[in-house]
C-alpha atoms as an extended CHARMM CRD file, in Angstrom:
* protein
*
       297  EXT
         1         1  MET       CA            -31.7150000000      -22.5150000000       -6.1760000000  PROA      1               0.0000000000
         2         2  VAL       CA            -27.9040000000      -22.3550000000       -6.4000000000  PROA      2               0.0000000000
         3         3  SER       CA            -26.9860000000      -22.0290000000      -10.0580000000  PROA      3               0.0000000000
         4         4  SER       CA            -23.6910000000      -23.9120000000      -10.1330000000  PROA      4               0.0000000000
         5         5  VAL       CA            -21.2840000000      -26.1080000000       -8.2300000000  PROA      5               0.0000000000
         6         6  TRP       CA            -18.8930000000      -23.1390000000       -8.1190000000  PROA      6               0.0000000000
         7         7  GLU       CA            -21.4570000000      -20.9300000000       -6.3580000000  PROA      7               0.0000000000
         8         8  ALA       CA            -22.4520000000      -23.7550000000       -4.0490000000  PROA      8               0.0000000000
         9         9  THR       CA            -18.8640000000      -24.0320000000       -2.9400000000  PROA      9               0.0000000000
        10        10  LEU       CA            -18.7570000000      -20.2750000000       -2.3810000000  PROA      10              0.0000000000
        11        11  MET       CA            -21.7600000000      -20.5110000000       -0.0640000000  PROA      11              0.0000000000
        12        12  SER       CA            -20.0040000000      -22.8340000000        2.3770000000  PROA      12              0.0000000000
        13        13  GLU       CA            -20.3320000000      -21.4770000000        5.9050000000  PROA      13              0.0000000000
        14        14  THR       CA            -16.8950000000      -22.7780000000        6.8550000000  PROA      14              0.0000000000
        15        15  GLU       CA            -15.0770000000      -20.5250000000        4.3820000000  PROA      15              0.0000000000
        16        16  PRO       CA            -14.5010000000      -16.7770000000        4.4180000000  PROA      16              0.0000000000
        17        17  LEU       CA            -16.9470000000      -14.7170000000        2.3910000000  PROA      17              0.0000000000
        18        18  ILE       CA            -14.1970000000      -13.7000000000       -0.0390000000  PROA      18              0.0000000000
        19        19  ARG       CA            -12.4540000000      -16.9700000000       -0.7510000000  PROA      19              0.0000000000
        20        20  ASN       CA            -10.3710000000      -15.8480000000       -3.7220000000  PROA      20              0.0000000000
        21        21  ILE       CA             -9.8600000000      -12.8950000000       -6.0020000000  PROA      21              0.0000000000
        22        22  SER       CA            -12.7220000000      -13.9570000000       -8.2930000000  PROA      22              0.0000000000
        23        23  ASP       CA            -15.1960000000      -13.4490000000       -5.4500000000  PROA      23              0.0000000000
        24        24  THR       CA            -14.5890000000       -9.6960000000       -5.5950000000  PROA      24              0.0000000000
        25        25  ALA       CA            -16.4850000000       -9.7210000000       -8.9140000000  PROA      25              0.0000000000
        26        26  LEU       CA            -19.6260000000      -10.8500000000       -7.0810000000  PROA      26              0.0000000000
        27        27  TRP       CA            -19.2150000000       -7.9500000000       -4.6710000000  PROA      27              0.0000000000
        28        28  VAL       CA            -18.7660000000       -5.2980000000       -7.3840000000  PROA      28              0.0000000000
        29        29  ALA       CA            -21.7530000000       -6.6210000000       -9.3530000000  PROA      29              0.0000000000
        30        30  VAL       CA            -23.9710000000       -5.7390000000       -6.3750000000  PROA      30              0.0000000000
        31        31  TYR       CA            -23.1530000000       -2.0460000000       -6.7700000000  PROA      31              0.0000000000
        32        32  ARG       CA            -24.0200000000       -2.1850000000      -10.4680000000  PROA      32              0.0000000000
        33        33  ALA       CA            -27.3200000000       -3.8390000000       -9.5710000000  PROA      33              0.0000000000
        34        34  ARG       CA            -28.1410000000       -1.1880000000       -6.9900000000  PROA      34              0.0000000000
        35        35  GLU       CA            -27.4160000000        1.6350000000       -9.4230000000  PROA      35              0.0000000000
        36        36  THR       CA            -29.5450000000       -0.0970000000      -12.0620000000  PROA      36              0.0000000000
        37        37  ASP       CA            -32.4790000000       -0.1330000000       -9.6330000000  PROA      37              0.0000000000
        38        38  ARG       CA            -32.4710000000        3.6620000000       -9.3360000000  PROA      38              0.0000000000
        39        39  PRO       CA            -34.9810000000        5.5750000000      -11.4630000000  PROA      39              0.0000000000
        40        40  ASP       CA            -32.1890000000        8.0320000000      -12.3430000000  PROA      40              0.0000000000
        41        41  ALA       CA            -29.5250000000        5.3890000000      -12.9980000000  PROA      41              0.0000000000
        42        42  VAL       CA            -26.4500000000        6.6570000000      -14.8680000000  PROA      42              0.0000000000
        43        43  PHE       CA            -26.0860000000        3.2040000000      -16.4570000000  PROA      43              0.0000000000
        44        44  ARG       CA            -28.1840000000        0.0640000000      -16.4720000000  PROA      44              0.0000000000
        45        45  ASP       CA            -26.8890000000       -3.4600000000      -16.0540000000  PROA      45              0.0000000000
        46        46  PRO       CA            -29.9190000000       -5.7720000000      -16.0860000000  PROA      46              0.0000000000
        47        47  PHE       CA            -27.6560000000       -8.7890000000      -15.5570000000  PROA      47              0.0000000000
        48        48  ALA       CA            -25.7990000000       -7.5560000000      -12.4690000000  PROA      48              0.0000000000
        49        49  ARG       CA            -28.1410000000       -8.8730000000       -9.7780000000  PROA      49              0.0000000000
        50        50  LEU       CA            -28.3940000000      -12.2620000000      -11.4370000000  PROA      50              0.0000000000
        51        51  LEU       CA            -24.5980000000      -12.4750000000      -11.6570000000  PROA      51              0.0000000000
        52        52  ALA       CA            -23.9750000000      -11.2420000000       -8.1050000000  PROA      52              0.0000000000
        53        53  GLY       CA            -26.3400000000      -13.7420000000       -6.5080000000  PROA      53              0.0000000000
        54        54  GLU       CA            -26.8720000000      -14.0140000000       -2.7780000000  PROA      54              0.0000000000
        55        55  ARG       CA            -23.1540000000      -14.4770000000       -2.2160000000  PROA      55              0.0000000000
        56        56  GLY       CA            -22.4730000000      -11.0640000000       -3.6960000000  PROA      56              0.0000000000
        57        57  GLU       CA            -25.0500000000       -9.4620000000       -1.4090000000  PROA      57              0.0000000000
        58        58  GLN       CA            -23.4720000000      -11.1470000000        1.6090000000  PROA      58              0.0000000000
        59        59  ILE       CA            -20.0410000000       -9.8500000000        0.6470000000  PROA      59              0.0000000000
        60        60  ALA       CA            -21.3210000000       -6.3110000000        0.0510000000  PROA      60              0.0000000000
        61        61  ARG       CA            -23.0760000000       -6.2630000000        3.4250000000  PROA      61              0.0000000000
        62        62  SER       CA            -19.9060000000       -7.4140000000        5.1620000000  PROA      62              0.0000000000
        63        63  MET       CA            -17.7290000000       -4.6390000000        3.7620000000  PROA      63              0.0000000000
        64        64  PRO       CA            -16.9090000000       -1.7220000000        6.0800000000  PROA      64              0.0000000000
        65        65  PHE       CA            -18.3560000000        1.5450000000        4.7400000000  PROA      65              0.0000000000
        66        66  GLY       CA            -19.6780000000       -0.4410000000        1.7610000000  PROA      66              0.0000000000
        67        67  ASP       CA            -22.7520000000        1.6900000000        1.1220000000  PROA      67              0.0000000000
        68        68  GLU       CA            -20.8580000000        4.9170000000        1.6120000000  PROA      68              0.0000000000
        69        69  ALA       CA            -18.2350000000        3.8330000000       -0.9270000000  PROA      69              0.0000000000
        70        70  ALA       CA            -20.7710000000        2.8470000000       -3.6050000000  PROA      70              0.0000000000
        71        71  TRP       CA            -20.0900000000        6.0920000000       -5.4830000000  PROA      71              0.0000000000
        72        72  SER       CA            -16.5970000000        4.9390000000       -6.4270000000  PROA      72              0.0000000000
        73        73  TRP       CA            -17.8110000000        1.6960000000       -8.0090000000  PROA      73              0.0000000000
        74        74  LEU       CA            -20.5560000000        3.3310000000      -10.0390000000  PROA      74              0.0000000000
        75        75  ALA       CA            -18.2050000000        6.1340000000      -11.1600000000  PROA      75              0.0000000000
        76        76  ARG       CA            -15.7040000000        3.4960000000      -12.2520000000  PROA      76              0.0000000000
        77        77  THR       CA            -18.3210000000        1.6130000000      -14.2620000000  PROA      77              0.0000000000
        78        78  TYR       CA            -19.6610000000        4.8170000000      -15.7850000000  PROA      78              0.0000000000
        79        79  LEU       CA            -16.2110000000        6.0280000000      -16.8500000000  PROA      79              0.0000000000
        80        80  VAL       CA            -15.1320000000        2.7090000000      -18.3440000000  PROA      80              0.0000000000
        81        81  ASP       CA            -18.4300000000        2.5980000000      -20.2510000000  PROA      81              0.0000000000
        82        82  THR       CA            -17.7020000000        6.1130000000      -21.5100000000  PROA      82              0.0000000000
        83        83  PHE       CA            -14.1800000000        5.2770000000      -22.6410000000  PROA      83              0.0000000000
        84        84  VAL       CA            -15.3700000000        2.1210000000      -24.4150000000  PROA      84              0.0000000000
        85        85  THR       CA            -18.0470000000        4.0930000000      -26.2770000000  PROA      85              0.0000000000
        86        86  GLU       CA            -15.5690000000        6.7870000000      -27.2780000000  PROA      86              0.0000000000
        87        87  GLN       CA            -12.9130000000        4.3420000000      -28.4220000000  PROA      87              0.0000000000
        88        88  VAL       CA            -15.3640000000        2.2880000000      -30.4840000000  PROA      88              0.0000000000
        89        89  GLN       CA            -16.5830000000        5.4930000000      -32.1190000000  PROA      89              0.0000000000
        90        90  GLN       CA            -12.9390000000        6.2970000000      -32.9090000000  PROA      90              0.0000000000
        91        91  GLY       CA            -12.3840000000        3.0120000000      -34.6920000000  PROA      91              0.0000000000
        92        92  ALA       CA            -11.5870000000        0.3500000000      -32.1050000000  PROA      92              0.0000000000
        93        93  ASP       CA            -12.5650000000       -2.9790000000      -33.6380000000  PROA      93              0.0000000000
        94        94  LEU       CA            -11.4030000000       -5.2480000000      -30.8040000000  PROA      94              0.0000000000
        95        95  VAL       CA            -11.7800000000       -5.0140000000      -27.0170000000  PROA      95              0.0000000000
        96        96  ILE       CA             -9.6290000000       -7.2850000000      -24.8470000000  PROA      96              0.0000000000
        97        97  ASN       CA            -11.0480000000       -7.3270000000      -21.3230000000  PROA      97              0.0000000000
        98        98  LEU       CA             -8.4770000000       -8.6420000000      -18.8510000000  PROA      98              0.0000000000
        99        99  ALA       CA             -9.7920000000      -10.1330000000      -15.5990000000  PROA      99              0.0000000000
       100       100  ALA       CA            -13.2690000000       -9.5200000000      -17.0060000000  PROA      100             0.0000000000
       101       101  GLY       CA            -15.0100000000      -10.9310000000      -13.9550000000  PROA      101             0.0000000000
       102       102  LEU       CA            -18.7710000000      -10.5070000000      -14.1990000000  PROA      102             0.0000000000
       103       103  ASP       CA            -18.7060000000       -7.5820000000      -16.6160000000  PROA      103             0.0000000000
       104       104  ALA       CA            -21.7440000000       -7.6430000000      -18.9070000000  PROA      104             0.0000000000
       105       105  ARG       CA            -20.8320000000       -4.8310000000      -21.3150000000  PROA      105             0.0000000000
       106       106  PRO       CA            -21.0630000000       -7.0390000000      -24.4400000000  PROA      106             0.0000000000
       107       107  TYR       CA            -24.6990000000       -7.6710000000      -23.4750000000  PROA      107             0.0000000000
       108       108  ARG       CA            -25.8460000000       -4.3230000000      -22.1050000000  PROA      108             0.0000000000
       109       109  MET       CA            -24.0500000000       -1.6180000000      -24.1080000000  PROA      109             0.0000000000
       110       110  ALA       CA            -24.9360000000       -0.2220000000      -27.5360000000  PROA      110             0.0000000000
       111       111  LEU       CA            -22.0440000000       -1.7480000000      -29.4670000000  PROA      111             0.0000000000
       112       112  PRO       CA            -21.7090000000       -2.5110000000      -33.1920000000  PROA      112             0.0000000000
       113       113  ALA       CA            -22.3000000000       -6.1270000000      -34.1480000000  PROA      113             0.0000000000
       114       114  SER       CA            -18.9580000000       -6.0780000000      -35.9850000000  PROA      114             0.0000000000
       115       115  LEU       CA            -16.9950000000       -5.3930000000      -32.7920000000  PROA      115             0.0000000000
       116       116  ARG       CA            -14.9600000000       -8.3040000000      -31.4410000000  PROA      116             0.0000000000
       117       117  TRP       CA            -14.9010000000       -8.5790000000      -27.6430000000  PROA      117             0.0000000000
       118       118  VAL       CA            -12.5790000000      -11.0030000000      -25.8560000000  PROA      118             0.0000000000
       119       119  GLU       CA            -12.8500000000      -11.7060000000      -22.1270000000  PROA      119             0.0000000000
       120       120  VAL       CA             -9.8810000000      -13.2300000000      -20.3140000000  PROA      120             0.0000000000
       121       121  ASP       CA            -10.1890000000      -14.5440000000      -16.7690000000  PROA      121             0.0000000000
       122       122  LEU       CA             -9.7130000000      -17.5720000000      -14.5410000000  PROA      122             0.0000000000
       123       123  PRO       CA            -11.5510000000      -20.7350000000      -15.6050000000  PROA      123             0.0000000000
       124       124  GLY       CA            -13.8150000000      -20.8840000000      -12.5380000000  PROA      124             0.0000000000
       125       125  ILE       CA            -15.4110000000      -17.4960000000      -12.9350000000  PROA      125             0.0000000000
       126       126  ILE       CA            -15.7140000000      -17.9000000000      -16.7000000000  PROA      126             0.0000000000
       127       127  SER       CA            -17.6340000000      -21.1600000000      -16.2090000000  PROA      127             0.0000000000
       128       128  TYR       CA            -19.9030000000      -19.5160000000      -13.6290000000  PROA      128             0.0000000000
       129       129  LYS       CA            -20.5930000000      -16.5500000000      -15.8970000000  PROA      129             0.0000000000
       130       130  GLU       CA            -21.2760000000      -18.7140000000      -18.9320000000  PROA      130             0.0000000000
       131       131  GLU       CA            -23.7920000000      -20.7420000000      -16.9410000000  PROA      131             0.0000000000
       132       132  ILE       CA            -25.6300000000      -17.6570000000      -15.6450000000  PROA      132             0.0000000000
       133       133  LEU       CA            -25.7560000000      -15.9920000000      -19.0710000000  PROA      133             0.0000000000
       134       134  ARG       CA            -26.2190000000      -19.1230000000      -21.1620000000  PROA      134             0.0000000000
       135       135  ASP       CA            -29.6030000000      -17.9830000000      -22.5130000000  PROA      135             0.0000000000
       136       136  LYS       CA            -28.5480000000      -14.3660000000      -23.1240000000  PROA      136             0.0000000000
       137       137  LYS       CA            -27.2940000000      -13.0530000000      -26.4490000000  PROA      137             0.0000000000
       138       138  PRO       CA            -24.4280000000      -10.5340000000      -26.6680000000  PROA      138             0.0000000000
       139       139  VAL       CA            -24.8060000000       -7.5870000000      -29.0160000000  PROA      139             0.0000000000
       140       140  CYS       CA            -21.3630000000       -8.1140000000      -30.5680000000  PROA      140             0.0000000000
       141       141  SER       CA            -18.9720000000      -10.9850000000      -31.2370000000  PROA      141             0.0000000000
       142       142  LEU       CA            -17.9050000000      -12.4090000000      -27.8640000000  PROA      142             0.0000000000
       143       143  ARG       CA            -15.1940000000      -14.8900000000      -27.0090000000  PROA      143             0.0000000000
       144       144  ARG       CA            -14.1010000000      -16.0100000000      -23.5400000000  PROA      144             0.0000000000
       145       145  VAL       CA            -10.5910000000      -17.2550000000      -22.8120000000  PROA      145             0.0000000000
       146       146  PRO       CA             -9.9450000000      -19.1570000000      -19.5530000000  PROA      146             0.0000000000
       147       147  LEU       CA             -6.4570000000      -18.1140000000      -18.4840000000  PROA      147             0.0000000000
       148       148  ASP       CA             -4.4190000000      -17.2880000000      -15.4160000000  PROA      148             0.0000000000
       149       149  LEU       CA             -2.9300000000      -13.9410000000      -16.4240000000  PROA      149             0.0000000000
       150       150  SER       CA              0.0640000000      -14.5150000000      -14.1540000000  PROA      150             0.0000000000
       151       151  ASP       CA              1.2530000000      -17.0760000000      -16.7340000000  PROA      151             0.0000000000
       152       152  GLN       CA              3.3100000000      -14.6920000000      -18.8400000000  PROA      152             0.0000000000
       153       153  GLN       CA              4.0730000000      -17.0200000000      -21.7280000000  PROA      153             0.0000000000
       154       154  ALA       CA              0.4240000000      -18.0480000000      -22.0430000000  PROA      154             0.0000000000
       155       155  ARG       CA             -0.8650000000      -14.4860000000      -21.9640000000  PROA      155             0.0000000000
       156       156  ARG       CA              1.6420000000      -13.3480000000      -24.5820000000  PROA      156             0.0000000000
       157       157  ARG       CA              0.4240000000      -16.1480000000      -26.8250000000  PROA      157             0.0000000000
       158       158  ILE       CA             -3.2380000000      -15.2390000000      -26.2440000000  PROA      158             0.0000000000
       159       159  PHE       CA             -2.6010000000      -11.5170000000      -26.8230000000  PROA      159             0.0000000000
       160       160  ARG       CA             -1.0400000000      -12.3280000000      -30.1960000000  PROA      160             0.0000000000
       161       161  GLU       CA             -3.7290000000      -14.8050000000      -31.1440000000  PROA      161             0.0000000000
       162       162  VAL       CA             -6.8160000000      -12.7520000000      -30.2920000000  PROA      162             0.0000000000
       163       163  SER       CA             -5.4270000000       -9.5740000000      -31.8760000000  PROA      163             0.0000000000
       164       164  GLU       CA             -4.8770000000      -11.1530000000      -35.2900000000  PROA      164             0.0000000000
       165       165  GLY       CA             -6.8320000000       -9.2710000000      -37.9100000000  PROA      165             0.0000000000
       166       166  ALA       CA             -7.5720000000       -6.3040000000      -35.6420000000  PROA      166             0.0000000000
       167       167  ARG       CA             -6.6470000000       -2.8010000000      -36.7520000000  PROA      167             0.0000000000
       168       168  LYS       CA             -7.1180000000       -0.9860000000      -33.4610000000  PROA      168             0.0000000000
       169       169  ALA       CA             -7.4890000000       -2.8940000000      -30.2150000000  PROA      169             0.0000000000
       170       170  LEU       CA             -8.5160000000       -1.4960000000      -26.8400000000  PROA      170             0.0000000000
       171       171  VAL       CA             -7.4800000000       -3.2440000000      -23.6130000000  PROA      171             0.0000000000
       172       172  LEU       CA             -9.5180000000       -2.9980000000      -20.4020000000  PROA      172             0.0000000000
       173       173  SER       CA             -8.1030000000       -3.9490000000      -17.0070000000  PROA      173             0.0000000000
       174       174  GLU       CA            -10.8210000000       -2.7350000000      -14.6710000000  PROA      174             0.0000000000
       175       175  GLY       CA            -10.2000000000       -3.8980000000      -11.1160000000  PROA      175             0.0000000000
       176       176  LEU       CA             -7.0530000000       -5.8590000000      -11.9730000000  PROA      176             0.0000000000
       177       177  ILE       CA             -3.7910000000       -4.0130000000      -11.4990000000  PROA      177             0.0000000000
       178       178  ILE       CA             -4.4140000000       -2.9470000000       -7.8900000000  PROA      178             0.0000000000
       179       179  TYR       CA             -3.8160000000       -6.6200000000       -7.0090000000  PROA      179             0.0000000000
       180       180  LEU       CA             -0.4220000000       -6.7310000000       -8.7920000000  PROA      180             0.0000000000
       181       181  SER       CA              3.0350000000       -5.5980000000       -7.7320000000  PROA      181             0.0000000000
       182       182  ASP       CA              4.8580000000       -2.7790000000       -9.5230000000  PROA      182             0.0000000000
       183       183  GLU       CA              6.9770000000       -5.3810000000      -11.3160000000  PROA      183             0.0000000000
       184       184  GLU       CA              3.9450000000       -7.3820000000      -12.4070000000  PROA      184             0.0000000000
       185       185  VAL       CA              2.1700000000       -4.2950000000      -13.7380000000  PROA      185             0.0000000000
       186       186  GLY       CA              5.3110000000       -3.2600000000      -15.6120000000  PROA      186             0.0000000000
       187       187  ALA       CA              5.6390000000       -6.7050000000      -17.1910000000  PROA      187             0.0000000000
       188       188  LEU       CA              1.9890000000       -6.6520000000      -18.2530000000  PROA      188             0.0000000000
       189       189  ALA       CA              2.4320000000       -3.1750000000      -19.7450000000  PROA      189             0.0000000000
       190       190  LEU       CA              5.4110000000       -4.3640000000      -21.7870000000  PROA      190             0.0000000000
       191       191  ASP       CA              3.5280000000       -7.4170000000      -23.0290000000  PROA      191             0.0000000000
       192       192  LEU       CA              0.5940000000       -5.2770000000      -24.1660000000  PROA      192             0.0000000000
       193       193  ALA       CA              2.8740000000       -2.7120000000      -25.8140000000  PROA      193             0.0000000000
       194       194  ALA       CA              4.4680000000       -5.5140000000      -27.8310000000  PROA      194             0.0000000000
       195       195  VAL       CA              1.1600000000       -6.3210000000      -29.5720000000  PROA      195             0.0000000000
       196       196  PRO       CA              0.9500000000       -4.1830000000      -32.7610000000  PROA      196             0.0000000000
       197       197  ALA       CA             -2.8490000000       -3.9560000000      -32.8530000000  PROA      197             0.0000000000
       198       198  VAL       CA             -3.1360000000       -2.8090000000      -29.2430000000  PROA      198             0.0000000000
       199       199  GLN       CA             -3.2030000000        0.9820000000      -29.3260000000  PROA      199             0.0000000000
       200       200  ASN       CA             -5.0600000000        2.0160000000      -26.1640000000  PROA      200             0.0000000000
       201       201  TRP       CA             -5.5020000000        0.7360000000      -22.6380000000  PROA      201             0.0000000000
       202       202  VAL       CA             -8.1240000000        1.7410000000      -20.0700000000  PROA      202             0.0000000000
       203       203  THR       CA             -7.3540000000        0.9780000000      -16.4410000000  PROA      203             0.0000000000
       204       204  ASP       CA             -8.2660000000        2.1570000000      -12.9760000000  PROA      204             0.0000000000
       205       205  LEU       CA             -5.5890000000        3.6000000000      -10.7080000000  PROA      205             0.0000000000
       206       206  VAL       CA             -5.2570000000        4.6790000000       -7.0730000000  PROA      206             0.0000000000
       207       207  SER       CA             -2.7680000000        6.8910000000       -5.2590000000  PROA      207             0.0000000000
       208       208  PRO       CA             -0.3640000000        5.5530000000       -2.6110000000  PROA      208             0.0000000000
       209       209  GLY       CA             -2.4840000000        7.2840000000        0.0140000000  PROA      209             0.0000000000
       210       210  LEU       CA             -5.7180000000        5.6360000000       -1.0770000000  PROA      210             0.0000000000
       211       211  LEU       CA             -3.9580000000        2.2880000000       -1.4190000000  PROA      211             0.0000000000
       212       212  ARG       CA             -2.8370000000        2.4660000000        2.2290000000  PROA      212             0.0000000000
       213       213  MET       CA             -6.3500000000        3.4050000000        3.3450000000  PROA      213             0.0000000000
       214       214  ALA       CA             -7.8750000000        0.5270000000        1.3790000000  PROA      214             0.0000000000
       215       215  GLN       CA             -5.2890000000       -1.9300000000        2.7050000000  PROA      215             0.0000000000
       216       216  LYS       CA             -6.1110000000       -0.9470000000        6.2750000000  PROA      216             0.0000000000
       217       217  THR       CA             -9.8800000000       -1.0070000000        5.7670000000  PROA      217             0.0000000000
       218       218  LEU       CA            -10.2240000000       -4.1340000000        3.6370000000  PROA      218             0.0000000000
       219       219  SER       CA             -7.4390000000       -6.3640000000        4.9280000000  PROA      219             0.0000000000
       220       220  PRO       CA             -9.7470000000       -8.3700000000        7.2620000000  PROA      220             0.0000000000
       221       221  GLN       CA            -12.0390000000       -9.2270000000        4.3380000000  PROA      221             0.0000000000
       222       222  LEU       CA             -9.4110000000       -9.7270000000        1.6300000000  PROA      222             0.0000000000
       223       223  GLY       CA             -6.5710000000      -11.1650000000        3.6840000000  PROA      223             0.0000000000
       224       224  ALA       CA             -7.7530000000      -14.7770000000        3.7730000000  PROA      224             0.0000000000
       225       225  SER       CA             -8.4320000000      -14.7820000000        0.0350000000  PROA      225             0.0000000000
       226       226  GLY       CA             -4.9170000000      -13.8990000000       -1.0680000000  PROA      226             0.0000000000
       227       227  ALA       CA             -6.3650000000      -10.8850000000       -2.8880000000  PROA      227             0.0000000000
       228       228  ALA       CA             -3.9340000000       -8.3950000000       -1.3760000000  PROA      228             0.0000000000
       229       229  LEU       CA             -4.0230000000       -4.7870000000       -2.5880000000  PROA      229             0.0000000000
       230       230  LYS       CA             -0.5630000000       -3.8220000000       -3.8720000000  PROA      230             0.0000000000
       231       231  PHE       CA             -0.4420000000       -1.2350000000       -6.6590000000  PROA      231             0.0000000000
       232       232  GLY       CA             -0.6210000000        2.5120000000       -6.0910000000  PROA      232             0.0000000000
       233       233  PRO       CA              2.3890000000        4.0270000000       -7.8730000000  PROA      233             0.0000000000
       234       234  GLU       CA              4.0590000000        7.1830000000       -6.5690000000  PROA      234             0.0000000000
       235       235  ASP       CA              4.1320000000        8.7750000000      -10.0190000000  PROA      235             0.0000000000
       236       236  GLY       CA              0.4930000000        7.9750000000      -10.8270000000  PROA      236             0.0000000000
       237       237  PRO       CA             -0.3740000000        7.4550000000      -14.4990000000  PROA      237             0.0000000000
       238       238  TYR       CA              3.1660000000        8.4250000000      -15.4840000000  PROA      238             0.0000000000
       239       239  PHE       CA              4.3570000000        5.1200000000      -14.0370000000  PROA      239             0.0000000000
       240       240  PHE       CA              3.4820000000        3.6130000000      -17.4190000000  PROA      240             0.0000000000
       241       241  GLU       CA              5.7440000000        5.8670000000      -19.5050000000  PROA      241             0.0000000000
       242       242  ARG       CA              8.8040000000        3.7000000000      -18.8760000000  PROA      242             0.0000000000
       243       243  TYR       CA              6.8800000000        0.7310000000      -20.2990000000  PROA      243             0.0000000000
       244       244  GLY       CA              5.8010000000        2.3050000000      -23.5900000000  PROA      244             0.0000000000
       245       245  TRP       CA              2.5590000000        4.0250000000      -22.5960000000  PROA      245             0.0000000000
       246       246  ARG       CA              1.5840000000        7.6680000000      -22.0860000000  PROA      246             0.0000000000
       247       247  PRO       CA             -1.4550000000        8.9750000000      -20.2080000000  PROA      247             0.0000000000
       248       248  ALA       CA             -3.8530000000       10.4390000000      -22.7820000000  PROA      248             0.0000000000
       249       249  ASP       CA             -6.8830000000       11.0890000000      -20.5680000000  PROA      249             0.0000000000
       250       250  VAL       CA             -7.2120000000       10.8000000000      -16.7740000000  PROA      250             0.0000000000
       251       251  ARG       CA            -10.6720000000       11.1690000000      -15.2090000000  PROA      251             0.0000000000
       252       252  SER       CA            -11.1510000000       11.3930000000      -11.4540000000  PROA      252             0.0000000000
       253       253  LEU       CA            -13.6590000000        9.0760000000       -9.7920000000  PROA      253             0.0000000000
       254       254  LEU       CA            -14.3630000000       11.6700000000       -7.1010000000  PROA      254             0.0000000000
       255       255  LYS       CA            -15.1500000000       14.4750000000       -9.5340000000  PROA      255             0.0000000000
       256       256  THR       CA            -17.1570000000       12.1450000000      -11.7660000000  PROA      256             0.0000000000
       257       257  ALA       CA            -19.2750000000       10.9710000000       -8.8260000000  PROA      257             0.0000000000
       258       258  ALA       CA            -19.8610000000       14.5960000000       -7.8120000000  PROA      258             0.0000000000
       259       259  ARG       CA            -20.9580000000       15.4790000000      -11.3430000000  PROA      259             0.0000000000
       260       260  LEU       CA            -23.3070000000       12.4840000000      -11.3760000000  PROA      260             0.0000000000
       261       261  LYS       CA            -24.7380000000       13.5330000000       -7.9840000000  PROA      261             0.0000000000
       262       262  ARG       CA            -23.6900000000       10.2930000000       -6.3200000000  PROA      262             0.0000000000
       263       263  LEU       CA            -21.1640000000       11.6830000000       -3.8360000000  PROA      263             0.0000000000
       264       264  PRO       CA            -22.0240000000       11.5310000000       -0.1040000000  PROA      264             0.0000000000
       265       265  PHE       CA            -22.2280000000       14.9160000000        1.5770000000  PROA      265             0.0000000000
       266       266  ARG       CA            -18.9790000000       14.5830000000        3.5240000000  PROA      266             0.0000000000
       267       267  PHE       CA            -16.9480000000       14.1860000000        0.3160000000  PROA      267             0.0000000000
       268       268  ARG       CA            -18.4620000000       17.0840000000       -1.6090000000  PROA      268             0.0000000000
       269       269  LEU       CA            -16.0680000000       19.7570000000       -0.3980000000  PROA      269             0.0000000000
       270       270  MET       CA            -13.1240000000       17.5650000000       -1.3740000000  PROA      270             0.0000000000
       271       271  ALA       CA            -14.5370000000       17.2630000000       -4.8810000000  PROA      271             0.0000000000
       272       272  LEU       CA            -14.3130000000       21.0480000000       -5.2940000000  PROA      272             0.0000000000
       273       273  LEU       CA            -10.5480000000       21.0730000000       -4.8050000000  PROA      273             0.0000000000
       274       274  PRO       CA             -8.3360000000       21.1470000000       -7.9140000000  PROA      274             0.0000000000
       275       275  GLU       CA             -6.7720000000       17.8650000000       -8.9580000000  PROA      275             0.0000000000
       276       276  SER       CA             -3.6960000000       16.9010000000      -10.9180000000  PROA      276             0.0000000000
       277       277  ASP       CA             -2.8420000000       13.6390000000      -12.6330000000  PROA      277             0.0000000000
       278       278  ARG       CA              0.7080000000       13.9350000000      -11.2900000000  PROA      278             0.0000000000
       279       279  ARG       CA              2.0070000000       12.6790000000       -7.9480000000  PROA      279             0.0000000000
       280       280  GLN       CA             -0.7610000000       12.3740000000       -5.3570000000  PROA      280             0.0000000000
       281       281  GLY       CA              1.2750000000       11.1370000000       -2.3950000000  PROA      281             0.0000000000
       282       282  SER       CA             -0.8700000000       10.6080000000        0.6920000000  PROA      282             0.0000000000
       283       283  ARG       CA             -3.9420000000       12.1900000000       -0.8910000000  PROA      283             0.0000000000
       284       284  PRO       CA             -6.7800000000        9.6770000000       -1.4100000000  PROA      284             0.0000000000
       285       285  TRP       CA             -7.1750000000        9.7810000000       -5.1770000000  PROA      285             0.0000000000
       286       286  SER       CA             -8.4810000000        7.3950000000       -7.8200000000  PROA      286             0.0000000000
       287       287  ALA       CA             -9.0990000000        7.6700000000      -11.5300000000  PROA      287             0.0000000000
       288       288  ILE       CA             -9.7740000000        5.8640000000      -14.7590000000  PROA      288             0.0000000000
       289       289  CYS       CA             -6.8950000000        6.3470000000      -17.1490000000  PROA      289             0.0000000000
       290       290  LEU       CA             -6.7550000000        6.0810000000      -20.9160000000  PROA      290             0.0000000000
       291       291  LEU       CA             -3.2160000000        5.0950000000      -21.8410000000  PROA      291             0.0000000000
       292       292  THR       CA             -2.0130000000        5.3450000000      -25.4270000000  PROA      292             0.0000000000
       293       293  LYS       CA              0.9230000000        3.4000000000      -26.7910000000  PROA      293             0.0000000000
       294       294  GLN       CA              3.7940000000        5.8200000000      -27.3070000000  PROA      294             0.0000000000
       295       295  SER       CA              4.6250000000        4.4130000000      -30.7260000000  PROA      295             0.0000000000
       296       296  ALA       CA              1.0450000000        5.2230000000      -31.7350000000  PROA      296             0.0000000000
       297       297  GLY       CA              1.8120000000        8.9330000000      -31.4570000000  PROA      297             0.0000000000
């Protein structure tokens, strides 16, 4: 049984599998579900398969090299989980999850009940998620804000509003900034830096080389949706310094997947090579970055 009008529309045979940027959340949830099914899972997301639905499985099956690339998605989830845990232990009392998609961390992670968690995303996917999880209880305080993050005035207002009363806020932008231009990422960075409570920001990042590879590989699937891949800065995490942020911790997806024993054989030699968080150029490189506001010292 299709769980909502939104999903029913997604299942239309006359439309591309990935109709809009929100559909990529269905796709990524499949990889979380598959990792959860493993007896040696490095994380467990019992809600992922329910959230992904049949549409998510269809999208995942349609992706070139989808199974072979699963390591990058699970490493990304694992690292963001790790950063969230560390930051909460270090006093973060608010998490602002931008383009939250179908993330279920407020339900599946061991988080203090006193933590405030705010999800911001487009109205359609928020409605879908709320319907799927309507009978589930989050472990911490959870609020969802329907918002198009490209509306700069609206997001500035929401950032100020949701951060009121927080002492130390953490921002997540998992799977977001790769779809933005350099100028759009810079503007977002400035808006976040302007919020006093926001001290740290966790985001994923790719090199120019990996961006070009992904554009070539995924363009047939993403092209019709308008979800073009755009952001892979030449200076890597140091792109953010001009906007008030400094890289505090940069963790490679490749090396993390190797450590977790999830890396396909053909990538294992590459994982042994030394890495830098500086310019990567044409090298296929991706990481999860913890950025700290420069004024925070």
